[in-house]
C-alpha positions in Angstrom: 30.9 -52.3 69.6 33.8 -54.3 71.2 32.7 -57.9 70.2 35.4 -60.0 70.9 37.5 -60.4 67.8 37.6 -64.3 68.0 33.9 -64.6 67.3 32.5 -65.4 64.1 28.9 -64.7 62.8 27.6 -68.1 64.1 29.2 -67.7 67.5 28.0 -64.1 67.6 24.4 -65.1 66.8 24.5 -67.9 69.3 25.7 -65.6 71.9 23.0 -63.0 71.1 20.4 -65.9 71.5 21.9 -67.1 74.8 21.5 -63.4 75.9 17.7 -63.8 75.5 17.4 -62.1 72.0 16.0 -64.8 70.1 13.6 -63.6 67.5 14.3 -60.0 68.5 16.6 -59.3 65.2 16.1 -59.8 61.5 19.6 -59.0 60.3 23.1 -59.4 61.2 26.5 -58.4 59.8 29.7 -59.1 61.6 32.6 -57.6 59.6 35.6 -59.9 59.1 39.2 -58.6 58.3 40.3 -60.6 55.4 43.9 -60.6 56.7 43.3 -61.9 60.1 40.0 -63.9 59.3 38.7 -62.4 62.5 35.9 -60.0 63.2 36.9 -56.3 63.3 35.3 -55.8 66.9 31.8 -54.6 65.9 28.5 -55.8 64.5 25.3 -54.7 62.9 22.3 -56.0 64.2 18.8 -54.8 63.1 16.3 -55.5 65.8 12.7 -56.1 64.7 11.7 -52.8 66.7 12.8 -50.3 68.8 11.7 -52.0 71.9 14.0 -55.0 71.2 16.7 -52.5 70.5 16.1 -50.6 73.8 16.1 -53.9 75.6 19.5 -54.9 74.1 20.9 -51.5 75.0 19.7 -51.6 78.6 20.7 -55.2 79.2 24.3 -55.1 77.4 25.7 -51.5 77.5 29.0 -51.6 79.4 28.8 -55.4 80.2 31.1 -57.9 78.5 29.9 -60.0 75.5 31.8 -63.1 76.7 31.8 -64.3 80.5 35.0 -66.1 81.2 33.9 -69.6 81.8 36.3 -72.2 83.3 38.3 -73.9 80.5 37.3 -71.2 78.2 40.4 -69.7 76.3 38.4 -66.8 74.7 39.1 -63.4 76.4 36.1 -61.8 78.0 36.5 -58.7 76.0 35.8 -55.1 76.6 32.7 -53.5 77.8 30.0 -53.6 74.9 28.8 -50.3 73.6 25.6 -50.4 71.9 24.5 -47.6 69.7 22.1 -47.2 66.9 23.6 -47.6 63.3 23.0 -44.8 60.9 21.1 -47.3 58.4 17.9 -48.5 60.2 15.5 -51.1 59.1 15.7 -54.6 57.4 15.0 -53.3 53.7 17.5 -50.5 54.2 20.1 -52.7 55.5 19.8 -55.3 52.8 19.8 -52.4 50.2 22.9 -50.9 51.8 24.9 -53.8 51.6 23.6 -55.5 48.6 26.4 -54.2 46.3 29.0 -54.3 48.8 32.3 -56.7 47.9 31.3 -58.4 50.9 27.8 -59.5 49.8 29.1 -62.4 47.6 31.2 -64.0 50.4 30.8 -66.6 53.3 31.0 -63.3 55.7 28.0 -61.8 53.9 25.2 -60.1 56.0 22.4 -62.8 56.9 18.8 -62.0 57.1 16.8 -64.0 59.8 13.0 -64.5 60.1 11.6 -63.8 63.4 12.0 -66.6 65.6 15.1 -68.1 63.9 
């Protein structure tokens, strides 16, 4: 939780990778508010195993997702809250979102191969 609202899915994934989580996740969904076209402040990330999740939790909990860099107009955001979702696992996430209205939009959940 507390993903800066101005980030889209591509930017969110790029930031995850910059933070060292390349290849550690296989599913990402960043819900977007249709009225504002901004994310709603949280994302679902399925890590490939519980160690990767714990690494994310240890390294990001309480930190800010964006560090304010010189010339960057994006806000740094609130401290991140990393918690386990009620739906766990790649297949379960895909099944959960398969028939959702968002499944057929540009903002749908995305599956990644390990190493993507």
